[in-house]
A tleap script that builds the chain and sets N, CA, C and O, in Angstrom:
source leaprc.protein.ff14SB
mol = sequence {
  NMET ASP SER ASN GLU GLN GLN SER TRP TYR
  ARG GLN LEU ASN LYS PRO GLU TRP ALA PRO
  ASP GLU LYS LEU PHE GLY GLN VAL TRP SER
  ILE ILE TYR PRO LEU ILE ILE ALA ALA ASN
  ILE TYR VAL LEU VAL LEU LEU TYR GLN GLY
  LYS ILE SER TRP LEU ILE ALA LEU PRO PHE
  TRP LEU ASN LEU PHE PHE ASN VAL ILE PHE
  THR PRO ILE GLN PHE GLY LEU ARG ASN ASN
  ILE LEU ALA SER VAL ASP ILE MET LEU VAL
  LEU ALA THR CYS ILE TRP ALA MET ILE VAL
  ILE TRP PRO HIE SER ARG ILE ILE PHE ALA
  LEU PHE VAL PRO TYR VAL LEU TRP VAL GLY
  PHE ALA THR VAL LEU GLN ILE VAL ILE THR
  ALA LYS CASN
}
set mol.1.N position { -0.072 -1.034 -34.986 }
set mol.1.CA position { 1.079 -1.689 -34.673 }
set mol.1.C position { 0.801 -2.790 -34.093 }
set mol.1.O position { 0.056 -2.585 -33.135 }
set mol.2.N position { 1.127 -4.151 -34.275 }
set mol.2.CA position { 0.694 -5.498 -33.281 }
set mol.2.C position { 1.600 -5.748 -32.232 }
set mol.2.O position { 2.730 -5.269 -32.148 }
set mol.3.N position { 1.010 -6.587 -31.360 }
set mol.3.CA position { 1.986 -6.537 -29.865 }
set mol.3.C position { 3.203 -7.103 -30.148 }
set mol.3.O position { 4.117 -6.883 -29.353 }
set mol.4.N position { 3.466 -7.981 -31.389 }
set mol.4.CA position { 4.956 -8.623 -31.235 }
set mol.4.C position { 5.825 -7.206 -31.619 }
set mol.4.O position { 6.884 -7.041 -31.013 }
set mol.5.N position { 5.414 -6.211 -32.584 }
set mol.5.CA position { 6.164 -5.257 -32.624 }
set mol.5.C position { 6.634 -4.210 -31.275 }
set mol.5.O position { 7.679 -3.596 -31.059 }
set mol.6.N position { 5.354 -4.328 -30.507 }
set mol.6.CA position { 5.213 -3.245 -29.460 }
set mol.6.C position { 6.161 -4.286 -28.244 }
set mol.6.O position { 6.668 -3.630 -27.334 }
set mol.7.N position { 6.374 -5.635 -28.212 }
set mol.7.CA position { 7.209 -6.086 -27.294 }
set mol.7.C position { 8.687 -6.115 -27.872 }
set mol.7.O position { 9.557 -6.049 -27.004 }
set mol.8.N position { 9.047 -6.188 -28.958 }
set mol.8.CA position { 10.243 -6.034 -29.763 }
set mol.8.C position { 10.758 -4.578 -29.249 }
set mol.8.O position { 11.823 -4.358 -28.671 }
set mol.9.N position { 9.803 -3.687 -29.580 }
set mol.9.CA position { 10.461 -2.114 -29.237 }
set mol.9.C position { 10.846 -1.985 -27.646 }
set mol.9.O position { 11.758 -1.248 -27.269 }
set mol.10.N position { 10.070 -2.765 -26.770 }
set mol.10.CA position { 10.391 -2.563 -25.304 }
set mol.10.C position { 11.484 -3.438 -24.976 }
set mol.10.O position { 12.111 -3.133 -23.961 }
set mol.11.N position { 11.880 -4.548 -25.666 }
set mol.11.CA position { 12.740 -5.304 -25.142 }
set mol.11.C position { 14.227 -4.649 -25.770 }
set mol.11.O position { 15.279 -5.147 -25.369 }
set mol.12.N position { 14.259 -3.527 -26.757 }
set mol.12.CA position { 15.440 -3.105 -27.321 }
set mol.12.C position { 15.703 -1.958 -26.372 }
set mol.12.O position { 16.802 -1.413 -26.471 }
set mol.13.N position { 14.787 -1.482 -25.401 }
set mol.13.CA position { 15.113 -0.528 -24.331 }
set mol.13.C position { 16.205 -0.917 -23.457 }
set mol.13.O position { 16.378 -2.087 -23.118 }
set mol.14.N position { 16.828 -0.107 -23.146 }
set mol.14.CA position { 17.930 0.026 -21.818 }
set mol.14.C position { 16.883 0.011 -20.683 }
set mol.14.O position { 16.048 0.911 -20.594 }
set mol.15.N position { 16.931 -0.920 -19.904 }
set mol.15.CA position { 16.435 -1.333 -18.851 }
set mol.15.C position { 17.419 -1.553 -17.471 }
set mol.15.O position { 18.524 -2.084 -17.576 }
set mol.16.N position { 16.905 -1.101 -16.231 }
set mol.16.CA position { 17.944 -1.430 -14.980 }
set mol.16.C position { 17.973 -3.100 -15.035 }
set mol.16.O position { 17.213 -3.794 -15.711 }
set mol.17.N position { 18.781 -3.456 -14.370 }
set mol.17.CA position { 18.921 -4.822 -13.855 }
set mol.17.C position { 17.874 -5.397 -13.367 }
set mol.17.O position { 17.547 -6.558 -13.616 }
set mol.18.N position { 17.190 -4.513 -12.533 }
set mol.18.CA position { 16.201 -4.803 -11.394 }
set mol.18.C position { 14.846 -4.999 -12.088 }
set mol.18.O position { 13.901 -5.394 -11.404 }
set mol.19.N position { 14.713 -4.798 -13.148 }
set mol.19.CA position { 13.361 -4.840 -14.109 }
set mol.19.C position { 12.792 -6.135 -14.371 }
set mol.19.O position { 13.322 -6.964 -15.112 }
set mol.20.N position { 11.742 -6.297 -13.776 }
set mol.20.CA position { 11.194 -7.550 -13.915 }
set mol.20.C position { 10.942 -8.272 -15.349 }
set mol.20.O position { 10.846 -7.526 -16.324 }
set mol.21.N position { 10.855 -9.356 -15.499 }
set mol.21.CA position { 10.485 -10.246 -16.497 }
set mol.21.C position { 9.043 -9.283 -17.276 }
set mol.21.O position { 8.273 -8.633 -16.569 }
set mol.22.N position { 8.946 -9.342 -18.335 }
set mol.22.CA position { 7.908 -8.682 -18.922 }
set mol.22.C position { 6.493 -9.467 -18.811 }
set mol.22.O position { 5.394 -8.924 -18.696 }
set mol.23.N position { 6.807 -11.159 -18.882 }
set mol.23.CA position { 5.428 -11.761 -18.181 }
set mol.23.C position { 4.904 -11.354 -16.955 }
set mol.23.O position { 3.676 -11.368 -16.882 }
set mol.24.N position { 5.586 -10.965 -15.887 }
set mol.24.CA position { 5.231 -10.656 -14.545 }
set mol.24.C position { 4.376 -9.287 -14.784 }
set mol.24.O position { 3.566 -9.190 -13.862 }
set mol.25.N position { 4.261 -8.104 -15.770 }
set mol.25.CA position { 3.327 -7.011 -15.631 }
set mol.25.C position { 2.222 -7.552 -15.894 }
set mol.25.O position { 1.295 -7.159 -15.185 }
set mol.26.N position { 1.884 -8.607 -16.952 }
set mol.26.CA position { 0.611 -9.109 -17.161 }
set mol.26.C position { -0.100 -9.661 -16.149 }
set mol.26.O position { -1.280 -9.364 -15.959 }
set mol.27.N position { 0.631 -10.611 -15.327 }
set mol.27.CA position { 0.198 -11.086 -14.326 }
set mol.27.C position { -0.241 -10.296 -13.017 }
set mol.27.O position { -1.163 -10.727 -12.324 }
set mol.28.N position { 0.364 -9.264 -12.733 }
set mol.28.CA position { 0.299 -8.408 -11.568 }
set mol.28.C position { -0.993 -7.428 -12.186 }
set mol.28.O position { -1.922 -7.120 -11.439 }
set mol.29.N position { -0.958 -7.025 -13.464 }
set mol.29.CA position { -2.112 -6.148 -13.886 }
set mol.29.C position { -3.324 -7.209 -13.813 }
set mol.29.O position { -4.330 -6.724 -13.295 }
set mol.30.N position { -3.444 -8.522 -14.212 }
set mol.30.CA position { -4.525 -9.336 -14.144 }
set mol.30.C position { -5.355 -9.396 -12.642 }
set mol.30.O position { -6.530 -9.738 -12.504 }
set mol.31.N position { -4.573 -9.041 -11.743 }
set mol.31.CA position { -4.876 -9.208 -10.009 }
set mol.31.C position { -5.252 -7.528 -9.717 }
set mol.31.O position { -6.197 -7.147 -9.027 }
set mol.32.N position { -4.417 -6.782 -10.315 }
set mol.32.CA position { -4.989 -5.452 -10.031 }
set mol.32.C position { -6.070 -4.742 -10.790 }
set mol.32.O position { -6.693 -3.853 -10.209 }
set mol.33.N position { -6.301 -4.995 -11.811 }
set mol.33.CA position { -7.251 -4.479 -12.739 }
set mol.33.C position { -8.826 -4.963 -12.014 }
set mol.33.O position { -9.718 -4.145 -11.793 }
set mol.34.N position { -8.911 -6.101 -11.782 }
set mol.34.CA position { -10.060 -6.429 -10.887 }
set mol.34.C position { -10.445 -5.423 -9.519 }
set mol.34.O position { -11.506 -4.881 -9.209 }
set mol.35.N position { -9.024 -5.432 -8.818 }
set mol.35.CA position { -9.622 -4.497 -7.624 }
set mol.35.C position { -9.696 -3.120 -8.113 }
set mol.35.O position { -10.392 -2.462 -7.340 }
set mol.36.N position { -9.250 -2.419 -9.095 }
set mol.36.CA position { -9.473 -1.308 -9.651 }
set mol.36.C position { -10.949 -0.984 -9.784 }
set mol.36.O position { -11.542 0.014 -9.374 }
set mol.37.N position { -11.477 -2.168 -10.527 }
set mol.37.CA position { -12.902 -2.404 -11.310 }
set mol.37.C position { -13.924 -2.337 -9.864 }
set mol.37.O position { -15.015 -1.772 -9.780 }
set mol.38.N position { -13.336 -2.951 -8.995 }
set mol.38.CA position { -14.194 -3.301 -7.619 }
set mol.38.C position { -14.298 -1.942 -7.063 }
set mol.38.O position { -15.354 -1.401 -6.737 }
set mol.39.N position { -13.105 -1.429 -6.979 }
set mol.39.CA position { -13.300 -0.222 -6.134 }
set mol.39.C position { -14.029 1.082 -6.621 }
set mol.39.O position { -14.600 1.877 -5.874 }
set mol.40.N position { -13.919 1.188 -8.060 }
set mol.40.CA position { -14.543 2.248 -8.733 }
set mol.40.C position { -16.155 1.928 -8.794 }
set mol.40.O position { -16.919 2.891 -8.855 }
set mol.41.N position { -16.733 0.466 -8.778 }
set mol.41.CA position { -18.012 0.100 -8.909 }
set mol.41.C position { -18.663 0.579 -7.315 }
set mol.41.O position { -19.808 1.015 -7.194 }
set mol.42.N position { -17.918 0.444 -6.412 }
set mol.42.CA position { -17.990 0.759 -4.994 }
set mol.42.C position { -18.081 2.178 -4.919 }
set mol.42.O position { -19.023 2.611 -4.256 }
set mol.43.N position { -17.245 3.065 -5.496 }
set mol.43.CA position { -17.185 4.571 -5.638 }
set mol.43.C position { -18.341 5.131 -6.381 }
set mol.43.O position { -18.830 6.220 -6.080 }
set mol.44.N position { -18.777 4.396 -7.345 }
set mol.44.CA position { -20.169 4.857 -8.062 }
set mol.44.C position { -21.338 4.391 -6.934 }
set mol.44.O position { -22.270 5.186 -6.810 }
set mol.45.N position { -21.363 3.390 -6.249 }
set mol.45.CA position { -22.594 3.369 -5.165 }
set mol.45.C position { -22.693 4.161 -4.320 }
set mol.45.O position { -23.746 4.723 -4.020 }
set mol.46.N position { -21.386 4.374 -3.687 }
set mol.46.CA position { -21.260 5.436 -2.917 }
set mol.46.C position { -22.005 6.817 -3.391 }
set mol.46.O position { -22.955 7.385 -2.853 }
set mol.47.N position { -21.283 7.171 -4.552 }
set mol.47.CA position { -21.662 8.668 -5.088 }
set mol.47.C position { -23.207 8.605 -5.318 }
set mol.47.O position { -23.815 9.640 -5.047 }
set mol.48.N position { -23.952 7.512 -5.792 }
set mol.48.CA position { -25.271 7.060 -6.050 }
set mol.48.C position { -26.209 7.244 -4.993 }
set mol.48.O position { -27.313 7.775 -5.113 }
set mol.49.N position { -25.584 6.658 -3.686 }
set mol.49.CA position { -26.544 6.576 -2.435 }
set mol.49.C position { -26.264 8.223 -1.684 }
set mol.49.O position { -26.945 8.603 -0.731 }
set mol.50.N position { -25.212 9.029 -2.275 }
set mol.50.CA position { -25.123 10.161 -1.761 }
set mol.50.C position { -24.224 10.227 -0.406 }
set mol.50.O position { -24.224 11.205 0.342 }
set mol.51.N position { -23.515 9.136 -0.214 }
set mol.51.CA position { -22.548 9.081 0.690 }
set mol.51.C position { -21.254 9.798 0.497 }
set mol.51.O position { -20.654 10.244 1.474 }
set mol.52.N position { -20.755 9.941 -0.827 }
set mol.52.CA position { -19.832 10.986 -1.158 }
set mol.52.C position { -20.171 11.904 -2.523 }
set mol.52.O position { -21.049 11.680 -3.358 }
set mol.53.N position { -19.287 12.912 -2.494 }
set mol.53.CA position { -19.755 13.669 -3.538 }
set mol.53.C position { -19.037 13.553 -4.816 }
set mol.53.O position { -18.076 12.787 -4.743 }
set mol.54.N position { -19.208 14.038 -5.844 }
set mol.54.CA position { -18.376 13.513 -7.267 }
set mol.54.C position { -16.712 14.184 -7.040 }
set mol.54.O position { -15.771 13.750 -7.704 }
set mol.55.N position { -16.544 15.316 -5.979 }
set mol.55.CA position { -15.223 15.507 -5.748 }
set mol.55.C position { -14.685 14.396 -5.095 }
set mol.55.O position { -13.511 14.172 -5.390 }
set mol.56.N position { -15.149 13.715 -4.376 }
set mol.56.CA position { -14.277 12.453 -4.104 }
set mol.56.C position { -14.468 11.095 -4.942 }
set mol.56.O position { -13.970 9.978 -4.804 }
set mol.57.N position { -15.099 11.462 -5.578 }
set mol.57.CA position { -15.152 10.310 -7.187 }
set mol.57.C position { -14.209 10.860 -8.060 }
set mol.57.O position { -13.746 10.107 -8.917 }
set mol.58.N position { -13.790 12.145 -8.012 }
set mol.58.CA position { -13.162 12.617 -9.185 }
set mol.58.C position { -11.620 12.144 -9.279 }
set mol.58.O position { -11.150 12.065 -10.414 }
set mol.59.N position { -10.943 11.882 -8.378 }
set mol.59.CA position { -9.379 11.354 -8.714 }
set mol.59.C position { -9.725 9.646 -9.092 }
set mol.59.O position { -8.867 8.988 -9.680 }
set mol.60.N position { -10.975 9.063 -8.717 }
set mol.60.CA position { -10.982 7.633 -9.060 }
set mol.60.C position { -11.239 7.940 -10.787 }
set mol.60.O position { -10.386 7.396 -11.488 }
set mol.61.N position { -11.980 8.497 -11.314 }
set mol.61.CA position { -12.110 8.691 -12.580 }
set mol.61.C position { -10.594 9.344 -13.411 }
set mol.61.O position { -10.091 8.857 -14.423 }
set mol.62.N position { -10.144 10.428 -12.727 }
set mol.62.CA position { -8.889 10.706 -13.181 }
set mol.62.C position { -7.954 9.580 -13.440 }
set mol.62.O position { -7.355 9.496 -14.513 }
set mol.63.N position { -7.804 8.647 -12.412 }
set mol.63.CA position { -6.996 7.650 -12.199 }
set mol.63.C position { -7.437 6.526 -13.304 }
set mol.63.O position { -6.609 5.646 -13.539 }
set mol.64.N position { -8.281 6.508 -13.772 }
set mol.64.CA position { -8.832 5.707 -14.554 }
set mol.64.C position { -8.161 5.768 -16.088 }
set mol.64.O position { -7.516 5.017 -16.820 }
set mol.65.N position { -8.699 7.093 -16.125 }
set mol.65.CA position { -8.378 8.132 -17.780 }
set mol.65.C position { -6.960 7.607 -17.720 }
set mol.65.O position { -6.643 6.653 -18.430 }
set mol.66.N position { -6.008 8.242 -16.827 }
set mol.66.CA position { -4.635 8.428 -17.056 }
set mol.66.C position { -4.094 6.821 -17.230 }
set mol.66.O position { -3.355 6.628 -18.195 }
set mol.67.N position { -4.461 5.492 -16.236 }
set mol.67.CA position { -4.204 4.563 -16.453 }
set mol.67.C position { -4.514 4.059 -18.086 }
set mol.67.O position { -3.545 3.764 -18.786 }
set mol.68.N position { -5.649 3.993 -18.544 }
set mol.68.CA position { -6.215 3.925 -19.789 }
set mol.68.C position { -4.944 4.168 -20.831 }
set mol.68.O position { -4.417 3.294 -21.520 }
set mol.69.N position { -4.632 5.386 -20.782 }
set mol.69.CA position { -3.999 6.052 -22.008 }
set mol.69.C position { -2.798 5.896 -21.813 }
set mol.69.O position { -2.149 6.174 -22.821 }
set mol.70.N position { -1.828 5.379 -20.451 }
set mol.70.CA position { -0.661 4.675 -20.707 }
set mol.70.C position { 0.058 3.918 -21.697 }
set mol.70.O position { 1.141 4.293 -22.148 }
set mol.71.N position { -0.706 2.532 -22.151 }
set mol.71.CA position { -0.417 1.565 -22.857 }
set mol.71.C position { -0.164 2.606 -24.283 }
set mol.71.O position { 0.977 2.962 -24.579 }
set mol.72.N position { -1.312 3.007 -25.057 }
set mol.72.CA position { -1.147 3.981 -25.794 }
set mol.72.C position { -0.080 4.965 -26.123 }
set mol.72.O position { 0.457 5.140 -27.217 }
set mol.73.N position { 0.138 5.574 -25.005 }
set mol.73.CA position { 1.463 6.530 -24.924 }
set mol.73.C position { 2.660 5.689 -25.029 }
set mol.73.O position { 3.518 6.001 -25.855 }
set mol.74.N position { 2.793 4.804 -24.391 }
set mol.74.CA position { 4.073 3.953 -24.275 }
set mol.74.C position { 4.457 3.136 -25.518 }
set mol.74.O position { 5.523 3.292 -26.112 }
set mol.75.N position { 3.442 2.193 -25.889 }
set mol.75.CA position { 3.695 1.364 -26.996 }
set mol.75.C position { 3.071 2.006 -28.279 }
set mol.75.O position { 3.588 1.589 -29.315 }
set mol.76.N position { 2.198 2.814 -28.421 }
set mol.76.CA position { 1.813 3.467 -29.413 }
set mol.76.C position { 2.616 4.528 -29.856 }
set mol.76.O position { 3.238 4.526 -30.918 }
set mol.77.N position { 2.596 5.435 -29.031 }
set mol.77.CA position { 3.566 6.777 -29.514 }
set mol.77.C position { 5.076 6.405 -29.348 }
set mol.77.O position { 5.875 6.995 -30.075 }
set mol.78.N position { 5.624 5.301 -28.287 }
set mol.78.CA position { 6.680 5.027 -28.174 }
set mol.78.C position { 7.334 6.419 -27.409 }
set mol.78.O position { 8.318 7.010 -27.853 }
set mol.79.N position { 6.846 6.683 -26.595 }
set mol.79.CA position { 6.971 8.074 -25.850 }
set mol.79.C position { 7.316 7.859 -24.391 }
set mol.79.O position { 6.473 7.630 -23.524 }
set mol.80.N position { 8.703 7.956 -24.174 }
set mol.80.CA position { 8.925 7.337 -22.597 }
set mol.80.C position { 8.700 8.661 -21.820 }
set mol.80.O position { 8.303 8.604 -20.656 }
set mol.81.N position { 8.942 9.852 -22.424 }
set mol.81.CA position { 8.828 11.159 -21.363 }
set mol.81.C position { 7.537 10.873 -21.148 }
set mol.81.O position { 7.198 10.288 -20.119 }
set mol.82.N position { 6.395 11.356 -22.361 }
set mol.82.CA position { 5.091 11.406 -21.907 }
set mol.82.C position { 4.761 10.085 -20.996 }
set mol.82.O position { 3.874 10.218 -20.152 }
set mol.83.N position { 5.281 9.083 -21.087 }
set mol.83.CA position { 4.677 7.841 -20.416 }
set mol.83.C position { 5.066 7.956 -18.969 }
set mol.83.O position { 4.508 7.484 -17.979 }
set mol.84.N position { 6.004 8.591 -19.059 }
set mol.84.CA position { 6.699 9.222 -17.408 }
set mol.84.C position { 5.471 9.893 -16.754 }
set mol.84.O position { 4.835 9.551 -15.757 }
set mol.85.N position { 5.290 11.080 -17.700 }
set mol.85.CA position { 4.397 11.950 -17.097 }
set mol.85.C position { 3.440 11.503 -16.833 }
set mol.85.O position { 2.937 11.920 -15.790 }
set mol.86.N position { 2.707 10.465 -17.593 }
set mol.86.CA position { 1.417 10.037 -17.556 }
set mol.86.C position { 1.352 9.043 -16.240 }
set mol.86.O position { 0.319 9.114 -15.575 }
set mol.87.N position { 2.388 8.114 -15.810 }
set mol.87.CA position { 2.517 7.251 -14.623 }
set mol.87.C position { 2.648 7.833 -13.434 }
set mol.87.O position { 2.347 7.304 -12.364 }
set mol.88.N position { 3.241 9.282 -13.630 }
set mol.88.CA position { 3.213 9.902 -12.466 }
set mol.88.C position { 2.042 10.327 -12.155 }
set mol.88.O position { 1.791 10.331 -10.950 }
set mol.89.N position { 1.231 10.693 -12.874 }
set mol.89.CA position { -0.288 11.389 -12.725 }
set mol.89.C position { -1.053 10.069 -12.360 }
set mol.89.O position { -2.062 10.187 -11.664 }
set mol.90.N position { -0.673 8.867 -12.757 }
set mol.90.CA position { -1.376 7.414 -12.435 }
set mol.90.C position { -1.209 7.583 -10.851 }
set mol.90.O position { -2.176 7.612 -10.089 }
set mol.91.N position { -0.044 7.679 -10.493 }
set mol.91.CA position { 0.482 7.342 -9.487 }
set mol.91.C position { 0.040 8.626 -8.409 }
set mol.91.O position { 0.015 8.342 -7.211 }
set mol.92.N position { -0.238 9.754 -8.749 }
set mol.92.CA position { -0.789 10.893 -7.839 }
set mol.92.C position { -2.274 11.024 -7.688 }
set mol.92.O position { -2.785 11.593 -6.724 }
set mol.93.N position { -3.061 10.393 -8.829 }
set mol.93.CA position { -4.388 10.330 -8.599 }
set mol.93.C position { -4.623 8.895 -7.747 }
set mol.93.O position { -5.696 8.717 -7.171 }
set mol.94.N position { -3.761 8.080 -7.711 }
set mol.94.CA position { -4.040 6.809 -7.064 }
set mol.94.C position { -3.888 7.270 -5.555 }
set mol.94.O position { -4.756 6.883 -4.773 }
set mol.95.N position { -2.972 7.976 -5.133 }
set mol.95.CA position { -2.728 8.536 -3.780 }
set mol.95.C position { -3.830 9.667 -3.292 }
set mol.95.O position { -4.377 9.678 -2.189 }
set mol.96.N position { -4.010 10.511 -4.246 }
set mol.96.CA position { -5.148 11.344 -3.715 }
set mol.96.C position { -6.416 10.644 -3.690 }
set mol.96.O position { -7.213 11.016 -2.828 }
set mol.97.N position { -6.796 9.603 -4.548 }
set mol.97.CA position { -8.055 8.811 -4.271 }
set mol.97.C position { -7.896 7.998 -2.904 }
set mol.97.O position { -8.866 8.044 -2.146 }
set mol.98.N position { -7.007 7.411 -2.588 }
set mol.98.CA position { -6.641 6.673 -1.353 }
set mol.98.C position { -6.985 8.068 0.077 }
set mol.98.O position { -7.704 8.056 1.076 }
set mol.99.N position { -6.144 9.006 -0.462 }
set mol.99.CA position { -6.730 9.864 0.741 }
set mol.99.C position { -7.884 10.601 0.946 }
set mol.99.O position { -8.227 11.157 1.989 }
set mol.100.N position { -8.585 10.563 -0.347 }
set mol.100.CA position { -10.060 11.388 -0.114 }
set mol.100.C position { -10.830 10.200 0.176 }
set mol.100.O position { -11.883 10.573 0.694 }
set mol.101.N position { -10.788 8.875 0.077 }
set mol.101.CA position { -11.761 7.903 0.449 }
set mol.101.C position { -11.334 7.444 1.863 }
set mol.101.O position { -12.259 6.901 2.467 }
set mol.102.N position { -10.475 7.503 2.366 }
set mol.102.CA position { -10.276 7.069 3.747 }
set mol.102.C position { -11.475 7.171 4.614 }
set mol.102.O position { -11.986 6.257 5.261 }
set mol.103.N position { -11.928 8.650 4.524 }
set mol.103.CA position { -13.160 8.698 5.816 }
set mol.103.C position { -14.215 8.016 5.568 }
set mol.103.O position { -15.065 7.735 6.413 }
set mol.104.N position { -14.246 7.672 4.301 }
set mol.104.CA position { -15.596 6.829 3.931 }
set mol.104.C position { -15.822 5.553 3.670 }
set mol.104.O position { -16.883 4.966 3.879 }
set mol.105.N position { -14.718 5.042 3.155 }
set mol.105.CA position { -14.515 3.705 2.807 }
set mol.105.C position { -13.105 2.918 3.282 }
set mol.105.O position { -12.077 3.085 2.626 }
set mol.106.N position { -13.127 2.124 4.366 }
set mol.106.CA position { -11.544 1.675 4.352 }
set mol.106.C position { -11.546 0.423 3.142 }
set mol.106.O position { -10.497 -0.193 2.954 }
set mol.107.N position { -12.505 0.164 2.520 }
set mol.107.CA position { -12.502 -1.130 1.953 }
set mol.107.C position { -11.887 -0.701 0.596 }
set mol.107.O position { -11.055 -1.358 -0.031 }
set mol.108.N position { -12.380 0.420 0.255 }
set mol.108.CA position { -11.926 1.146 -1.219 }
set mol.108.C position { -10.547 1.326 -1.039 }
set mol.108.O position { -9.814 0.849 -1.905 }
set mol.109.N position { -9.958 2.018 0.072 }
set mol.109.CA position { -8.609 2.143 0.473 }
set mol.109.C position { -7.961 1.036 0.404 }
set mol.109.O position { -6.999 1.059 -0.364 }
set mol.110.N position { -8.180 -0.006 0.992 }
set mol.110.CA position { -7.521 -1.266 1.015 }
set mol.110.C position { -7.365 -1.949 -0.313 }
set mol.110.O position { -6.324 -2.490 -0.686 }
set mol.111.N position { -8.594 -1.874 -1.062 }
set mol.111.CA position { -8.350 -2.226 -2.614 }
set mol.111.C position { -7.189 -1.665 -3.437 }
set mol.111.O position { -6.470 -2.200 -4.280 }
set mol.112.N position { -7.231 -0.166 -2.833 }
set mol.112.CA position { -6.212 0.422 -3.603 }
set mol.112.C position { -4.680 -0.129 -3.112 }
set mol.112.O position { -3.723 -0.072 -3.885 }
set mol.113.N position { -4.578 -0.612 -1.881 }
set mol.113.CA position { -3.176 -0.271 -1.369 }
set mol.113.C position { -2.371 -1.255 -2.402 }
set mol.113.O position { -1.359 -0.707 -2.838 }
set mol.114.N position { -2.607 -2.696 -2.933 }
set mol.114.CA position { -1.690 -3.227 -3.968 }
set mol.114.C position { -1.579 -2.130 -5.264 }
set mol.114.O position { -0.417 -1.912 -5.610 }
set mol.115.N position { -2.405 -1.567 -5.861 }
set mol.115.CA position { -2.374 -0.966 -7.008 }
set mol.115.C position { -1.563 0.417 -6.677 }
set mol.115.O position { -1.230 0.965 -7.728 }
set mol.116.N position { -1.190 1.069 -5.614 }
set mol.116.CA position { -0.512 2.245 -5.505 }
set mol.116.C position { 0.999 1.588 -5.093 }
set mol.116.O position { 2.055 2.147 -5.389 }
set mol.117.N position { 0.919 0.374 -4.399 }
set mol.117.CA position { 2.432 0.013 -4.460 }
set mol.117.C position { 3.007 -0.356 -5.666 }
set mol.117.O position { 4.064 0.136 -6.063 }
set mol.118.N position { 2.104 -1.550 -6.533 }
set mol.118.CA position { 2.604 -1.579 -7.734 }
set mol.118.C position { 2.875 -0.619 -8.835 }
set mol.118.O position { 3.708 -0.809 -9.722 }
set mol.119.N position { 2.043 0.521 -8.705 }
set mol.119.CA position { 2.237 1.826 -9.310 }
set mol.119.C position { 3.605 2.607 -8.890 }
set mol.119.O position { 4.393 3.193 -9.633 }
set mol.120.N position { 3.640 2.486 -7.864 }
set mol.120.CA position { 4.926 3.174 -7.116 }
set mol.120.C position { 6.096 2.531 -7.828 }
set mol.120.O position { 6.777 3.210 -8.597 }
set mol.121.N position { 6.346 1.335 -7.622 }
set mol.121.CA position { 7.163 0.411 -8.255 }
set mol.121.C position { 7.277 0.848 -10.224 }
set mol.121.O position { 8.272 1.182 -10.868 }
set mol.122.N position { 6.371 0.728 -10.515 }
set mol.122.CA position { 6.032 1.151 -11.887 }
set mol.122.C position { 6.826 2.040 -12.425 }
set mol.122.O position { 7.656 1.936 -13.328 }
set mol.123.N position { 6.305 3.421 -11.423 }
set mol.123.CA position { 6.856 4.688 -11.784 }
set mol.123.C position { 8.354 4.798 -11.793 }
set mol.123.O position { 9.035 5.418 -12.610 }
set mol.124.N position { 8.760 4.104 -10.762 }
set mol.124.CA position { 10.229 4.497 -10.859 }
set mol.124.C position { 10.857 3.621 -11.885 }
set mol.124.O position { 11.846 3.970 -12.531 }
set mol.125.N position { 10.302 2.560 -12.008 }
set mol.125.CA position { 10.869 1.876 -13.515 }
set mol.125.C position { 10.982 2.642 -14.600 }
set mol.125.O position { 11.979 2.743 -15.316 }
set mol.126.N position { 9.611 3.361 -14.760 }
set mol.126.CA position { 9.496 4.062 -16.049 }
set mol.126.C position { 10.574 4.835 -16.141 }
set mol.126.O position { 11.450 4.712 -16.997 }
set mol.127.N position { 10.536 5.804 -15.098 }
set mol.127.CA position { 11.511 6.911 -14.698 }
set mol.127.C position { 12.928 6.641 -15.213 }
set mol.127.O position { 13.526 7.345 -16.027 }
set mol.128.N position { 13.448 5.370 -14.548 }
set mol.128.CA position { 14.624 5.206 -14.981 }
set mol.128.C position { 14.895 4.444 -16.368 }
set mol.128.O position { 16.001 4.283 -16.883 }
set mol.129.N position { 13.755 4.044 -16.829 }
set mol.129.CA position { 13.806 3.531 -18.297 }
set mol.129.C position { 13.822 4.822 -18.969 }
set mol.129.O position { 14.786 4.851 -19.735 }
set mol.130.N position { 13.323 5.625 -18.989 }
set mol.130.CA position { 13.394 6.966 -19.712 }
set mol.130.C position { 14.509 7.521 -19.540 }
set mol.130.O position { 15.135 7.868 -20.541 }
set mol.131.N position { 15.067 7.758 -18.195 }
set mol.131.CA position { 16.648 8.554 -18.299 }
set mol.131.C position { 17.637 7.598 -18.898 }
set mol.131.O position { 18.683 8.131 -19.269 }
set mol.132.N position { 17.531 6.227 -19.086 }
set mol.132.CA position { 18.585 5.575 -19.763 }
set mol.132.C position { 18.272 5.330 -21.018 }
set mol.132.O position { 18.974 4.527 -21.632 }
set mol.133.N position { 17.171 5.952 -21.662 }
set mol.133.CA position { 16.792 5.739 -23.118 }
set mol.133.C position { 16.750 7.030 -23.616 }
set mol.133.O position { 16.466 7.227 -24.798 }
savepdb mol mol.pdb
quit
């Protein structure tokens, strides 16, 4: 399925009045993805240096996995229920990652603040869209 088909399907969904314009999603993610990448690189450095264990790194890896599979679930499978479950896992692993990294790196924690705020908003939006459709 090409991008136009995906956009057409998404546009046809019943969304709340407060749903942002689709273009905003790309703009926000273009800021957040570099923050996620920087945080994960720093996590790998700390892991390699022995300053954190793999258990501290685990929620970051799970978060990446759940983040990556969201788009194929939402737009490939067109499955709002599964996408809602997935985005809740993105949010949960983001919060988990922030909690476990706090004692080790305030920088990584700070890099995840915009991410957790956006994903929190996106989670509510996804759940509302799922309920309306």
